[in-house]
N, C-alpha and C positions, 0 to 999 in steps of 0.2 A: 532755875528759871524752866527747866523744862517742863513743868507743871504749869508755868505762867502763861509760856508760849501757847501749850495746847490749849488752856483754856482760852486766850486773847483768840487763838485761831478759830475755835468753835464757836465765839461770840461773835467775831468778825462774818462766821459762815452765815449766821443767821440775821445778823446785821449788818450787811455790806458798805452800807453808807457812814456807819460811824466814824469821829473823829480819833477814834483810838486806831485807826489803822495806821495813822501817821507815827507812832511809837514802835511799831513792831520791828522794824527794820533796827533800831537802836538795842533790841534788847539781846545780848550777846555778851556772854564772860559770865563773872559773878557778879550782879548787880543786885540793889534794893530797891524797893519802889515805897515812897511815903505819901500817904493822902492827906490832904489836909484842907479844912476853910480857913485855918488860921494864917497869919503873917508868914511867909515862905522865908523871909531874911532871918525873923527869929528862929524859926526850925532849922536854917541851916546853918547858923552860929552854933546851935547845940549839939549838932551832928557833927561840924567839922571840930567840934571840942572835945568828942571821943575818939577822933581818928587817933589811930595807934600804928606804929611802925611793925611789918610781919616781914619774917626772913622769908627770902624766896625758896620757891619750888620748884623740882626739877619739872621742865617741859614750859614751865613759865615766861612770859615774854614782858620784857622791862619796858616802862613807859617809856624811857630816854637810853641812848646809848652808855652801856658801862666800861670803860677801859679800865684792866688793871695790868700797872706796870710789871716786868720779868723782876725777880728778886726776892730776896729772903723775906717771909713775912711775918717770922717772930713766932710762929707755930710750931709747936715739938712735934716731931715723926709720929707721934700716936695719933695726932688730929686728920692724918690725910685721908681718912677715910669721907668726912666732911666735903673733900675738894671731890672725892670721886663719887660722891652721891651727886655732884653736879656738873659731871663730866670734864672737870679741869684737870688736865695733866700736870704732874706734880714729878719733883725731883729733889731729893732730899740732900744737902750740902752741908757739910759743919755741922750736922746736929739740930737742923733748920729746913723746914719745907720751903 
């Protein structure tokens, strides 16, 4: 998105009255652009059909609040590195994290 922002900024400097100015504030994070002359509804269906869940990354912000109740996870003690990577404190109790 850095390249897209740079290209848009340069374009808007040369064309200050362009309607593209309205979308600049919305370009943040990892987003994609789809340009079409076709039916937007059909394209939306295709894009949403290929949406797949992805694991959380360190430092990412959840789109909704996430609450994890304290207690045994069912994970063995060898899997504490996964929690450590997400800065989640852990305790091993009776052979479970």
